[in-house]
C-alpha positions, 0 to 999 in steps of 0.5 A: 803684680809682684811684691817681695823684699830686699836686702842690703845686708848690713851687720848692724848693732842692735840698739836695744840691747847693743849685741852685733850679730856675727858675719856667719850670723847675719848670712845665716839670716839671709837664707832664712828671710828668703825662704820665709819669703816663700814661706808668705807668698811673696814672689821675689827675693833681692840681695845687695852686692857690697865689699865693705864692712858693714855688708856681707854679700860680697858674692850675691849669686853663690847666696841666692843659688843656695836660696834657690835649692830650698824654694820652689817658686821664689825669684831670685835678684839682686839689689844691686850688681856692680855693673860699674866694677864687675867684668861683664863677662864674669856676670854673663856667665855667673848669672846664667849658672844660676839661671840654669840652677833655679831653673829659670827663676832669676833676674838681675838689677844693674847698678853703679852702687853707692860706695865710691871706695870700691872703684879703685879696689877693682882697678876702676874710677869713679869719675867714669861710673856712668860710661863704666855702666853704659859700656860694660852692659851693652857687652853683657847684654850681646854675650847673653844673645850672641854665640861668639862675640868680638869686642872692642872697648874702653874699659876690659881687654878685647874678645875676639870669637869669645862664647860665654858659658853656660849659655842662658836657659832656653836661650833666654837671659834673665831679665835686667833691670837698671837701678838708679836714685838719681841718674837719667842716663841710666833710665835712658839705658834701660828704656834704650834696651826695653828692660826694666827700671828700678827706681829705689825711692826709699831716701827722697821725695816722690817728686824726684822719682816721678820725674825720673820714671815719667822719663824712662817711660817716655823713652822706653816707648821712644825706642818702639818697645811699646806705649809708656804705660807698658814700660817695666816699672819696679819700686823700693818701699820701707815698713815696720808695723804692728796691730797698733800704730803708736806700737809700731812707732815705738818699737822702731824708734831706736833702729830709726835713730841708730840706723848707719843710712839716715840715723842721727838725721832727720826725725823719723816722722819727717822721713815717713813724710818725706819719703815711703817709709812707713811706721804704723799699722798694717792698714796704714802700710796698705793705704800708703802703697796703694797710693803709689799708683796714683804717682807713678802708674801701673807698675810692676814690682813693688820691694821692701826692706825689712831687715836693716838697722839690727833689726833681731831675726826674730822681728824680721820674721814676724814683719814678713808674717805681717807683710805677706799675710795681711798687707800684700795680698790686699795690695794684690787686689788693690792693684788688680782693680782697673788695671789696664789689659794691656799693661804687662804683669811683672818679669818671669823666665816663662813669660819671657820664652812665651814672648821669644815663642810669639815673636818667632812665630810672627817673624815666621809669618811674615817671611812665608807672606813676604814677596818673593815668597811661594806659597799655596 
């Protein structure tokens, strides 16, 4: 089980003192948060991609490479990479380069994004969002696995004998998550390729995501990648903690009430009841997230959003201390209890290389014993 954090890189005014970080300050804060994630024992740091204010992460691979140079174990990921408006060739090359620089500590989450205007900025039509996601990923999947690609599609210029460079590290592409909050087509896509499915379940009630994840698991098994409970699932989450739950509620309320995404909407109490947002003591967060397995089954990755809504960097780093030192160690033990042996761990480059090599050995053995093959 992998635990980590994701960030959307918003530049938001702190409602408690009316100060707003500069873009430079926020970008530097993202780096400090990534380094802190490794320091406190988390497994993953994921950075979103946005091309509009109030967000600053327009080039996630640049930031992740900088963090990779200052960390040793942390998996660097995205949350998400826009498969709809980015050229698949550029995605293939950027993430292969990052994979080499980070010695394999890289995976990627594909998504359509939630900002409509970004489509025309990159010459795309939002009404083509699903077809773009499907066609662009089909090309990306081939670019990472075939040395030379011939391609004819609807949304980009044809390719003839094209080779993306550099090739993936150890000839093993970065693991891919397909992120979605509402689209069964994306769950189907993840299942078809045997990739991971990340349900960023931070906005809607659990029943919606239970259906979406169950569908992905069913289709993962249908396509022959393993049993339904072996499908690779990730979940989003949110928390704000203090030793006393009353203090957590008091401290976080102004940030919640003014947050760009859900501020001026439901009350914090209603929102925490309907979504995974947990504002309270570390034990309350442990209890809430340990129960996720009851709804979604055994899963592989849990990411928390910890640095949004104008929270100052000092507070975010303090929250990461609590998460890494008091919450995650207990959750690791809880999720390990009664976990079936056949349920896979979270994806890593080393595991993917080992799976590739094991499959090659099995194929070689099958070929050696096939009818017509001379054996001694």
